[in-house]
Steps between C-alpha positions, in 0.01 A plus 500: 500500500636836396515767767626857484497671837567872521613683810648833602212735430387759749463868576787733417543875482555661162869491422549181696593149395359150510626166379248249376577129484329221312580141593416240237435130534378230266674639191842474340578849619828532310334487159208732570488870432386672817318828523328746725173661405283741694139603511369816660130543581298569186796443271607203288786278607828623356847358459758648735812297433607169354816293524570228247641159586836625376485809720416776255253753636235740377311770687195713451597859426329614819740305721827512308784619719301442820413129499732203458394145430730211584483126544669235711462170320637301793225639722238497223422858590458821303534841660386850425696776669293816494666830582377860492144381525225731385130505590424382145698180569232389747339181375472130552819348362480158338778257423482317168684202352491446125632233267355461153123480540522428873418786736482491877403776743536566867218642709664839541642722768371849578726802481368823646694825459411790727557848365 
């Protein structure tokens, strides 16, 4: 059974930092692309960052230079370091694993940014 479990969300002041973690089980983690998406109330889910199996990364323009995605294949965990947080970064953040037509999602972790 595939499980993606996010953690690390919470309340932070604008300008602060958080690090999200997503622990995976039930998949060959090393060969999956891993990503973080977010969804704010009343808005569609959007891609935040993705890291390929080989380690290359891509970011949404809104987070470039502030967020960093990384992965630890030995721990089957993907991270999202979020710095200089803004109120518009507040959302539920979802972890995603993708390989070909296979897609798996975590249940999300809430990030709240106080202005």
